[in-house]
BALOBA-1460 file (C-alpha; in Angstrom, 3 decimals):
// residues 330
<rec num="1" residu="m" x="0.000" y="0.000" z="0.000"/>
<rec num="2" residu="m" x="1.500" y="3.295" z="-1.079"/>
<rec num="3" residu="r" x="1.696" y="5.857" z="1.711"/>
<rec num="4" residu="i" x="-0.072" y="9.188" z="1.202"/>
<rec num="5" residu="y" x="1.345" y="12.302" z="2.832"/>
<rec num="6" residu="l" x="-0.021" y="15.831" z="3.123"/>
<rec num="7" residu="v" x="2.412" y="18.725" z="3.340"/>
<rec num="8" residu="k" x="0.855" y="21.660" z="5.183"/>
<rec num="9" residu="r" x="1.861" y="24.341" z="2.735"/>
<rec num="10" residu="s" x="-0.300" y="26.591" z="0.629"/>
<rec num="11" residu="y" x="0.094" y="26.673" z="-3.116"/>
<rec num="12" residu="f" x="-2.309" y="29.592" z="-3.603"/>
<rec num="13" residu="k" x="-4.763" y="31.881" z="-1.818"/>
<rec num="14" residu="f" x="-8.467" y="32.004" z="-2.580"/>
<rec num="15" residu="r" x="-10.418" y="35.053" z="-1.281"/>
<rec num="16" residu="g" x="-7.509" y="35.804" z="1.021"/>
<rec num="17" residu="e" x="-7.330" y="32.359" z="2.642"/>
<rec num="18" residu="e" x="-4.538" y="29.838" z="2.273"/>
<rec num="19" residu="s" x="-5.536" y="26.855" z="0.149"/>
<rec num="20" residu="f" x="-5.438" y="24.380" z="3.035"/>
<rec num="21" residu="e" x="-7.629" y="26.630" z="5.249"/>
<rec num="22" residu="l" x="-10.560" y="26.924" z="2.828"/>
<rec num="23" residu="d" x="-13.844" y="25.735" z="4.297"/>
<rec num="24" residu="f" x="-16.011" y="23.119" z="2.588"/>
<rec num="25" residu="l" x="-19.058" y="21.717" z="4.384"/>
<rec num="26" residu="g" x="-17.826" y="22.687" z="7.833"/>
<rec num="27" residu="k" x="-14.316" y="21.316" z="7.476"/>
<rec num="28" residu="n" x="-11.236" y="22.812" z="5.907"/>
<rec num="29" residu="v" x="-9.412" y="21.269" z="2.974"/>
<rec num="30" residu="l" x="-6.718" y="19.759" z="5.173"/>
<rec num="31" residu="q" x="-9.244" y="17.917" z="7.370"/>
<rec num="32" residu="l" x="-11.260" y="16.634" z="4.413"/>
<rec num="33" residu="m" x="-8.214" y="15.274" z="2.614"/>
<rec num="34" residu="q" x="-6.941" y="13.537" z="5.715"/>
<rec num="35" residu="e" x="-10.300" y="11.809" z="6.160"/>
<rec num="36" residu="n" x="-10.993" y="11.016" z="2.493"/>
<rec num="37" residu="l" x="-7.532" y="9.644" z="1.715"/>
<rec num="38" residu="g" x="-6.413" y="8.247" z="5.061"/>
<rec num="39" residu="a" x="-3.471" y="10.592" z="4.568"/>
<rec num="40" residu="e" x="-0.819" y="11.452" z="7.109"/>
<rec num="41" residu="l" x="0.162" y="15.054" z="7.806"/>
<rec num="42" residu="i" x="3.922" y="15.390" z="7.739"/>
<rec num="43" residu="e" x="6.297" y="18.198" z="8.580"/>
<rec num="44" residu="g" x="10.002" y="17.944" z="7.926"/>
<rec num="45" residu="e" x="11.773" y="15.236" z="5.917"/>
<rec num="46" residu="l" x="9.798" y="12.660" z="3.971"/>
<rec num="47" residu="p" x="10.416" y="8.959" z="4.650"/>
<rec num="48" residu="c" x="11.906" y="6.631" z="2.041"/>
<rec num="49" residu="g" x="9.843" y="4.230" z="-0.073"/>
<rec num="50" residu="d" x="6.968" y="4.600" z="-2.510"/>
<rec num="51" residu="k" x="4.734" y="7.495" z="-1.608"/>
<rec num="52" residu="v" x="2.423" y="10.194" z="-2.838"/>
<rec num="53" residu="v" x="2.981" y="13.688" z="-1.485"/>
<rec num="54" residu="l" x="0.123" y="16.161" z="-1.839"/>
<rec num="55" residu="y" x="-0.471" y="19.793" z="-1.076"/>
<rec num="56" residu="p" x="-3.841" y="19.976" z="0.718"/>
<rec num="57" residu="v" x="-5.842" y="21.840" z="-1.912"/>
<rec num="58" residu="y" x="-8.292" y="19.272" z="-3.340"/>
<rec num="59" residu="p" x="-11.038" y="18.666" z="-0.730"/>
<rec num="60" residu="f" x="-13.109" y="16.064" z="-2.596"/>
<rec num="61" residu="l" x="-10.292" y="13.862" z="-3.857"/>
<rec num="62" residu="k" x="-11.195" y="10.270" z="-2.960"/>
<rec num="63" residu="e" x="-8.933" y="7.276" z="-2.519"/>
<rec num="64" residu="e" x="-10.478" y="5.466" z="-5.517"/>
<rec num="65" residu="k" x="-9.598" y="8.264" z="-7.921"/>
<rec num="66" residu="l" x="-6.076" y="8.567" z="-6.584"/>
<rec num="67" residu="n" x="-5.537" y="4.798" z="-6.775"/>
<rec num="68" residu="g" x="-6.808" y="4.763" z="-10.372"/>
<rec num="69" residu="f" x="-4.279" y="7.419" z="-11.270"/>
<rec num="70" residu="l" x="-1.463" y="5.486" z="-9.605"/>
<rec num="71" residu="k" x="-2.318" y="2.256" z="-11.438"/>
<rec num="72" residu="e" x="-1.777" y="4.024" z="-14.735"/>
<rec num="73" residu="n" x="1.401" y="5.738" z="-13.569"/>
<rec num="74" residu="a" x="3.724" y="3.651" z="-11.471"/>
<rec num="75" residu="g" x="6.215" y="5.109" z="-9.025"/>
<rec num="76" residu="s" x="6.232" y="7.839" z="-6.427"/>
<rec num="77" residu="f" x="4.575" y="11.175" z="-7.029"/>
<rec num="78" residu="s" x="4.613" y="14.581" z="-5.454"/>
<rec num="79" residu="f" x="2.106" y="17.396" z="-5.760"/>
<rec num="80" residu="e" x="3.539" y="20.447" z="-7.458"/>
<rec num="81" residu="g" x="1.082" y="23.263" z="-7.803"/>
<rec num="82" residu="g" x="-1.977" y="22.035" z="-9.633"/>
<rec num="83" residu="y" x="-0.357" y="18.851" z="-10.917"/>
<rec num="84" residu="v" x="0.767" y="15.502" z="-9.571"/>
<rec num="85" residu="v" x="4.256" y="14.886" z="-10.968"/>
<rec num="86" residu="r" x="6.585" y="11.912" z="-10.865"/>
<rec num="87" residu="e" x="9.671" y="12.436" z="-8.716"/>
<rec num="88" residu="g" x="12.645" y="13.425" z="-10.871"/>
<rec num="89" residu="n" x="10.459" y="14.494" z="-13.821"/>
<rec num="90" residu="e" x="8.956" y="17.840" z="-14.732"/>
<rec num="91" residu="g" x="5.524" y="16.418" z="-15.343"/>
<rec num="92" residu="v" x="3.345" y="13.427" z="-16.100"/>
<rec num="93" residu="l" x="2.416" y="13.099" z="-19.749"/>
<rec num="94" residu="i" x="-0.780" y="11.142" z="-20.334"/>
<rec num="95" residu="g" x="-1.903" y="10.948" z="-23.919"/>
<rec num="96" residu="g" x="0.715" y="13.558" z="-24.763"/>
<rec num="97" residu="i" x="-0.879" y="16.071" z="-22.375"/>
<rec num="98" residu="e" x="0.537" y="17.133" z="-19.053"/>
<rec num="99" residu="r" x="-2.209" y="16.792" z="-16.475"/>
<rec num="100" residu="g" x="-2.809" y="15.816" z="-12.897"/>
<rec num="101" residu="l" x="-5.570" y="15.398" z="-10.363"/>
<rec num="102" residu="f" x="-6.403" y="19.020" z="-9.749"/>
<rec num="103" residu="s" x="-5.829" y="22.588" z="-10.846"/>
<rec num="104" residu="l" x="-7.066" y="25.985" z="-9.705"/>
<rec num="105" residu="a" x="-9.495" y="25.961" z="-12.622"/>
<rec num="106" residu="d" x="-11.395" y="23.178" z="-10.822"/>
<rec num="107" residu="y" x="-12.313" y="25.421" z="-7.895"/>
<rec num="108" residu="p" x="-15.572" y="26.853" z="-9.294"/>
<rec num="109" residu="a" x="-16.859" y="23.299" z="-9.726"/>
<rec num="110" residu="l" x="-15.764" y="22.370" z="-6.199"/>
<rec num="111" residu="l" x="-17.527" y="25.395" z="-4.729"/>
<rec num="112" residu="a" x="-20.668" y="24.606" z="-6.713"/>
<rec num="113" residu="h" x="-20.523" y="20.995" z="-5.494"/>
<rec num="114" residu="a" x="-20.244" y="22.062" z="-1.856"/>
<rec num="115" residu="a" x="-23.004" y="24.671" z="-2.266"/>
<rec num="116" residu="k" x="-25.388" y="22.140" z="-3.846"/>
<rec num="117" residu="e" x="-24.746" y="19.565" z="-1.123"/>
<rec num="118" residu="n" x="-25.325" y="22.159" z="1.588"/>
<rec num="119" residu="a" x="-28.480" y="23.519" z="-0.099"/>
<rec num="120" residu="d" x="-29.920" y="20.002" z="-0.317"/>
<rec num="121" residu="r" x="-29.196" y="19.492" z="3.391"/>
<rec num="122" residu="l" x="-30.938" y="22.739" z="4.353"/>
<rec num="123" residu="l" x="-33.923" y="22.027" z="2.112"/>
<rec num="124" residu="k" x="-34.786" y="19.113" z="4.401"/>
<rec num="125" residu="y" x="-35.264" y="21.682" z="7.180"/>
<rec num="126" residu="g" x="-37.544" y="23.888" z="5.070"/>
<rec num="127" residu="v" x="-34.845" y="26.381" z="4.050"/>
<rec num="128" residu="l" x="-34.620" y="27.531" z="0.431"/>
<rec num="129" residu="v" x="-31.114" y="28.380" z="-0.743"/>
<rec num="130" residu="e" x="-31.244" y="29.667" z="-4.291"/>
<rec num="131" residu="e" x="-28.594" y="28.666" z="-6.805"/>
<rec num="132" residu="g" x="-25.689" y="31.088" z="-6.622"/>
<rec num="133" residu="a" x="-25.998" y="31.714" z="-2.879"/>
<rec num="134" residu="e" x="-23.152" y="30.802" z="-0.520"/>
<rec num="135" residu="v" x="-24.025" y="29.430" z="2.915"/>
<rec num="136" residu="s" x="-21.546" y="28.303" z="5.553"/>
<rec num="137" residu="y" x="-22.042" y="24.749" z="6.754"/>
<rec num="138" residu="l" x="-21.617" y="26.120" z="10.281"/>
<rec num="139" residu="a" x="-24.635" y="28.437" z="9.949"/>
<rec num="140" residu="e" x="-27.869" y="27.558" z="11.747"/>
<rec num="141" residu="i" x="-30.824" y="28.452" z="9.523"/>
<rec num="142" residu="h" x="-34.437" y="27.873" z="10.476"/>
<rec num="143" residu="e" x="-37.589" y="26.847" z="8.627"/>
<rec num="144" residu="g" x="-39.046" y="29.184" z="6.045"/>
<rec num="145" residu="a" x="-35.869" y="31.178" z="5.483"/>
<rec num="146" residu="i" x="-35.006" y="32.157" z="1.910"/>
<rec num="147" residu="i" x="-31.416" y="32.887" z="0.902"/>
<rec num="148" residu="e" x="-31.480" y="34.570" z="-2.485"/>
<rec num="149" residu="s" x="-28.969" y="34.042" z="-5.263"/>
<rec num="150" residu="g" x="-25.838" y="36.137" z="-4.694"/>
<rec num="151" residu="a" x="-26.227" y="36.293" z="-0.908"/>
<rec num="152" residu="r" x="-23.423" y="35.053" z="1.372"/>
<rec num="153" residu="i" x="-23.923" y="33.606" z="4.871"/>
<rec num="154" residu="l" x="-20.474" y="33.195" z="6.417"/>
<rec num="155" residu="g" x="-19.242" y="31.800" z="9.717"/>
<rec num="156" residu="k" x="-21.450" y="30.770" z="12.638"/>
<rec num="157" residu="c" x="-24.597" y="32.720" z="11.829"/>
<rec num="158" residu="i" x="-28.028" y="32.022" z="13.273"/>
<rec num="159" residu="i" x="-30.868" y="32.889" z="10.896"/>
<rec num="160" residu="g" x="-34.415" y="32.739" z="12.292"/>
<rec num="161" residu="k" x="-37.676" y="31.501" z="10.785"/>
<rec num="162" residu="n" x="-39.091" y="33.118" z="7.647"/>
<rec num="163" residu="v" x="-36.096" y="35.414" z="7.174"/>
<rec num="164" residu="r" x="-35.375" y="36.634" z="3.657"/>
<rec num="165" residu="v" x="-31.746" y="37.414" z="2.894"/>
<rec num="166" residu="g" x="-31.660" y="39.389" z="-0.324"/>
<rec num="167" residu="s" x="-29.234" y="39.136" z="-3.202"/>
<rec num="168" residu="g" x="-25.929" y="40.907" z="-2.582"/>
<rec num="169" residu="s" x="-26.176" y="40.642" z="1.209"/>
<rec num="170" residu="e" x="-23.200" y="39.383" z="3.223"/>
<rec num="171" residu="i" x="-23.823" y="38.229" z="6.788"/>
<rec num="172" residu="t" x="-20.916" y="37.081" z="8.947"/>
<rec num="173" residu="d" x="-21.101" y="35.631" z="12.495"/>
<rec num="174" residu="s" x="-24.414" y="37.376" z="13.124"/>
<rec num="175" residu="v" x="-27.796" y="36.519" z="14.662"/>
<rec num="176" residu="i" x="-31.006" y="37.403" z="12.801"/>
<rec num="177" residu="g" x="-34.413" y="37.026" z="14.497"/>
<rec num="178" residu="d" x="-37.591" y="35.591" z="12.966"/>
<rec num="179" residu="n" x="-39.452" y="37.321" z="10.115"/>
<rec num="180" residu="c" x="-36.661" y="39.761" z="9.247"/>
<rec num="181" residu="e" x="-35.782" y="41.064" z="5.811"/>
<rec num="182" residu="i" x="-32.175" y="41.812" z="4.882"/>
<rec num="183" residu="a" x="-31.897" y="43.681" z="1.580"/>
<rec num="184" residu="h" x="-28.482" y="43.981" z="-0.070"/>
<rec num="185" residu="s" x="-26.699" y="44.789" z="3.201"/>
<rec num="186" residu="v" x="-23.564" y="43.832" z="5.128"/>
<rec num="187" residu="l" x="-23.732" y="42.544" z="8.714"/>
<rec num="188" residu="q" x="-20.606" y="41.644" z="10.670"/>
<rec num="189" residu="g" x="-20.947" y="40.296" z="14.191"/>
<rec num="190" residu="a" x="-24.351" y="41.958" z="14.594"/>
<rec num="191" residu="r" x="-27.559" y="40.922" z="16.382"/>
<rec num="192" residu="v" x="-30.987" y="41.740" z="14.953"/>
<rec num="193" residu="g" x="-34.339" y="41.143" z="16.683"/>
<rec num="194" residu="k" x="-37.605" y="39.904" z="15.195"/>
<rec num="195" residu="n" x="-39.701" y="41.557" z="12.467"/>
<rec num="196" residu="t" x="-36.957" y="44.026" z="11.548"/>
<rec num="197" residu="k" x="-36.063" y="45.336" z="8.096"/>
<rec num="198" residu="i" x="-32.436" y="46.042" z="7.197"/>
<rec num="199" residu="g" x="-31.315" y="47.821" z="4.040"/>
<rec num="200" residu="p" x="-30.920" y="48.155" z="1.214"/>
<rec num="201" residu="f" x="-27.232" y="49.061" z="1.466"/>
<rec num="202" residu="a" x="-27.092" y="49.164" z="5.276"/>
<rec num="203" residu="y" x="-23.858" y="48.332" z="7.106"/>
<rec num="204" residu="l" x="-24.001" y="46.832" z="10.595"/>
<rec num="205" residu="r" x="-20.497" y="46.627" z="12.035"/>
<rec num="206" residu="p" x="-19.403" y="44.449" z="14.994"/>
<rec num="207" residu="d" x="-21.266" y="44.802" z="18.311"/>
<rec num="208" residu="s" x="-24.306" y="46.401" z="16.725"/>
<rec num="209" residu="v" x="-27.567" y="45.260" z="18.334"/>
<rec num="210" residu="v" x="-30.968" y="46.077" z="16.818"/>
<rec num="211" residu="g" x="-34.239" y="45.290" z="18.601"/>
<rec num="212" residu="d" x="-37.596" y="43.996" z="17.360"/>
<rec num="213" residu="n" x="-39.785" y="45.805" z="14.813"/>
<rec num="214" residu="c" x="-37.024" y="48.207" z="13.756"/>
<rec num="215" residu="r" x="-36.173" y="49.793" z="10.438"/>
<rec num="216" residu="i" x="-32.526" y="50.318" z="9.493"/>
<rec num="217" residu="g" x="-32.721" y="51.706" z="5.977"/>
<rec num="218" residu="d" x="-30.578" y="52.506" z="2.990"/>
<rec num="219" residu="f" x="-27.033" y="53.748" z="3.548"/>
<rec num="220" residu="v" x="-27.325" y="53.608" z="7.343"/>
<rec num="221" residu="e" x="-24.197" y="52.526" z="9.225"/>
<rec num="222" residu="l" x="-24.270" y="51.175" z="12.780"/>
<rec num="223" residu="k" x="-21.175" y="50.626" z="14.890"/>
<rec num="224" residu="n" x="-20.944" y="49.429" z="18.499"/>
<rec num="225" residu="c" x="-24.447" y="50.528" z="19.365"/>
<rec num="226" residu="n" x="-27.776" y="49.312" z="20.731"/>
<rec num="227" residu="v" x="-30.950" y="50.351" z="18.942"/>
<rec num="228" residu="g" x="-34.113" y="49.701" z="20.943"/>
<rec num="229" residu="s" x="-37.243" y="47.972" z="19.673"/>
<rec num="230" residu="g" x="-39.534" y="50.002" z="17.436"/>
<rec num="231" residu="s" x="-36.839" y="52.531" z="16.530"/>
<rec num="232" residu="k" x="-35.979" y="53.517" z="12.995"/>
<rec num="233" residu="a" x="-33.189" y="55.133" z="11.019"/>
<rec num="234" residu="a" x="-34.607" y="55.138" z="7.529"/>
<rec num="235" residu="h" x="-31.710" y="56.505" z="5.487"/>
<rec num="236" residu="l" x="-28.286" y="58.114" z="5.246"/>
<rec num="237" residu="s" x="-27.300" y="58.112" z="8.926"/>
<rec num="238" residu="y" x="-24.301" y="57.096" z="11.035"/>
<rec num="239" residu="v" x="-24.961" y="55.729" z="14.519"/>
<rec num="240" residu="g" x="-21.677" y="54.951" z="16.278"/>
<rec num="241" residu="d" x="-20.966" y="54.260" z="19.952"/>
<rec num="242" residu="a" x="-24.541" y="54.904" z="21.051"/>
<rec num="243" residu="e" x="-27.402" y="53.668" z="23.210"/>
<rec num="244" residu="v" x="-30.658" y="54.425" z="21.413"/>
<rec num="245" residu="g" x="-33.914" y="53.758" z="23.272"/>
<rec num="246" residu="e" x="-37.200" y="52.333" z="22.025"/>
<rec num="247" residu="k" x="-39.434" y="54.017" z="19.431"/>
<rec num="248" residu="v" x="-36.818" y="56.617" z="18.531"/>
<rec num="249" residu="n" x="-36.855" y="58.289" z="15.124"/>
<rec num="250" residu="i" x="-33.440" y="59.056" z="13.626"/>
<rec num="251" residu="g" x="-33.901" y="61.348" z="10.637"/>
<rec num="252" residu="c" x="-32.086" y="61.471" z="7.321"/>
<rec num="253" residu="g" x="-28.470" y="62.611" z="7.522"/>
<rec num="254" residu="v" x="-28.085" y="62.281" z="11.305"/>
<rec num="255" residu="v" x="-24.516" y="61.750" z="12.545"/>
<rec num="256" residu="f" x="-23.529" y="60.540" z="15.989"/>
<rec num="257" residu="v" x="-20.163" y="62.295" z="16.221"/>
<rec num="258" residu="n" x="-18.265" y="59.822" z="18.400"/>
<rec num="259" residu="y" x="-14.626" y="60.798" z="17.795"/>
<rec num="260" residu="n" x="-12.879" y="64.059" z="18.649"/>
<rec num="261" residu="g" x="-9.510" y="63.160" z="17.166"/>
<rec num="262" residu="k" x="-8.133" y="61.648" z="20.386"/>
<rec num="263" residu="r" x="-10.798" y="59.415" z="21.896"/>
<rec num="264" residu="k" x="-14.214" y="57.950" z="21.174"/>
<rec num="265" residu="s" x="-17.183" y="58.798" z="23.375"/>
<rec num="266" residu="k" x="-20.739" y="57.549" z="23.697"/>
<rec num="267" residu="s" x="-24.152" y="59.129" z="23.132"/>
<rec num="268" residu="f" x="-27.465" y="58.234" z="24.775"/>
<rec num="269" residu="v" x="-30.953" y="58.817" z="23.372"/>
<rec num="270" residu="g" x="-34.017" y="58.115" z="25.511"/>
<rec num="271" residu="d" x="-37.246" y="56.358" z="24.508"/>
<rec num="272" residu="n" x="-39.755" y="58.028" z="22.171"/>
<rec num="273" residu="s" x="-37.352" y="60.803" z="21.161"/>
<rec num="274" residu="f" x="-37.280" y="62.442" z="17.743"/>
<rec num="275" residu="i" x="-33.943" y="63.298" z="16.114"/>
<rec num="276" residu="g" x="-34.619" y="65.503" z="13.087"/>
<rec num="277" residu="s" x="-32.819" y="65.390" z="9.751"/>
<rec num="278" residu="n" x="-29.206" y="66.567" z="9.497"/>
<rec num="279" residu="c" x="-28.603" y="66.717" z="13.239"/>
<rec num="280" residu="n" x="-25.159" y="66.156" z="14.759"/>
<rec num="281" residu="l" x="-24.873" y="64.679" z="18.251"/>
<rec num="282" residu="i" x="-21.417" y="65.577" z="19.594"/>
<rec num="283" residu="a" x="-20.469" y="62.839" z="22.070"/>
<rec num="284" residu="p" x="-20.477" y="62.506" z="24.980"/>
<rec num="285" residu="v" x="-24.069" y="63.713" z="25.104"/>
<rec num="286" residu="a" x="-27.417" y="62.455" z="26.429"/>
<rec num="287" residu="v" x="-30.912" y="63.119" z="25.121"/>
<rec num="288" residu="g" x="-33.699" y="62.509" z="27.622"/>
<rec num="289" residu="a" x="-36.814" y="60.479" z="26.867"/>
<rec num="290" residu="n" x="-39.620" y="62.090" z="24.832"/>
<rec num="291" residu="s" x="-37.321" y="64.875" z="23.620"/>
<rec num="292" residu="y" x="-37.371" y="66.603" z="20.238"/>
<rec num="293" residu="l" x="-34.254" y="67.686" z="18.357"/>
<rec num="294" residu="a" x="-35.169" y="69.949" z="15.462"/>
<rec num="295" residu="a" x="-33.677" y="69.386" z="12.004"/>
<rec num="296" residu="g" x="-30.280" y="70.933" z="11.376"/>
<rec num="297" residu="t" x="-29.286" y="71.114" z="15.053"/>
<rec num="298" residu="t" x="-25.789" y="70.428" z="16.374"/>
<rec num="299" residu="l" x="-26.174" y="69.193" z="19.944"/>
<rec num="300" residu="t" x="-23.304" y="69.655" z="22.402"/>
<rec num="301" residu="k" x="-25.074" y="69.494" z="25.777"/>
<rec num="302" residu="d" x="-27.461" y="67.118" z="27.512"/>
<rec num="303" residu="l" x="-31.235" y="67.397" z="27.203"/>
<rec num="304" residu="n" x="-33.707" y="66.523" z="29.933"/>
<rec num="305" residu="s" x="-36.882" y="64.550" z="29.342"/>
<rec num="306" residu="q" x="-39.421" y="66.305" z="27.091"/>
<rec num="307" residu="d" x="-36.972" y="69.057" z="26.093"/>
<rec num="308" residu="f" x="-37.190" y="70.723" z="22.691"/>
<rec num="309" residu="c" x="-33.904" y="71.826" z="21.133"/>
<rec num="310" residu="i" x="-33.316" y="73.866" z="17.989"/>
<rec num="311" residu="g" x="-29.838" y="75.013" z="16.990"/>
<rec num="312" residu="r" x="-30.146" y="76.748" z="13.617"/>
<rec num="313" residu="c" x="-28.901" y="80.149" z="12.503"/>
<rec num="314" residu="r" x="-31.602" y="82.478" z="11.217"/>
<rec num="315" residu="e" x="-31.603" y="83.021" z="7.454"/>
<rec num="316" residu="t" x="-30.605" y="86.358" z="5.968"/>
<rec num="317" residu="v" x="-32.547" y="87.098" z="2.758"/>
<rec num="318" residu="k" x="-31.494" y="89.874" z="0.372"/>
<rec num="319" residu="e" x="-34.182" y="90.357" z="-2.214"/>
<rec num="320" residu="g" x="-32.790" y="90.297" z="-5.741"/>
<rec num="321" residu="g" x="-29.301" y="89.710" z="-4.406"/>
<rec num="322" residu="a" x="-28.729" y="86.696" z="-6.673"/>
<rec num="323" residu="k" x="-28.079" y="89.059" z="-9.600"/>
<rec num="324" residu="k" x="-24.656" y="89.801" z="-8.143"/>
<rec num="325" residu="y" x="-23.641" y="86.172" z="-8.644"/>
<rec num="326" residu="l" x="-25.791" y="84.993" z="-11.534"/>
<rec num="327" residu="g" x="-26.368" y="88.127" z="-13.538"/>
<rec num="328" residu="n" x="-29.715" y="89.070" z="-15.083"/>
<rec num="329" residu="p" x="-31.960" y="86.178" z="-16.115"/>
<rec num="330" residu="q" x="-32.082" y="85.440" z="-19.837"/>
């Protein structure tokens, strides 16, 4: 019996990961090849005798296929890049063509194979994974969920019942509650409650927590913050280092200014408060419950409960003054 050895070295990177670290069906390439081939991982000098030496890059290579190759080509072989080559030769010529057991060009087929196997497994639990979606084998996805084509579920995610993850979304190590809708958004290490809508084009960075029945809309970025149930930030806002209460409205263009150039500070917004469009909250600052911050205000001091704050400059209007800059109308 010819001995099979795996050398823990990477021949290439795929999406930034070393070839032997790539995940297929919950195990990396190195683990799968050890199991499928009964191969031995070796570091240092190789022993004498007939042997096959492989880089761990071909996760679905089975012993039968390897043995069939060896029957046609006697002698010891080593894995060099994408090709199995005979020791002492530059390559193995079969039918006048240099070829081996695997090349980088095979990877799309391998990924499709893993995706199909995983989708079939999830279908048994009532989860629909459309063709072209990528779902980690480590993800826990519940009945009624739909993962649209082009979506990516990476790492140890938990996706609740009846969740729809839209095309173009990328969710990593996050928890999504039941009946949520994620539209073309990125979530990294985030937690989302039930019946919440995210996106399109929202970005939830690590340690972002969103409650139930919330709306985090287009081009909204959350970072290290808690957003209470029933609150909404419909569009074009940045909420960083903040505690936002329940049923809070965050208007268009609101910025939680959390960094002064030296340190980051936190902001607090109480329940049922209204933050108007284009407001800036200069941290550290606290807004009491049931308060109203008028559009265009820059807030630098705390507000008590039920306070109204407006921080705009009054307009100066000079009738006909535009002629100075634009000239007379045509």
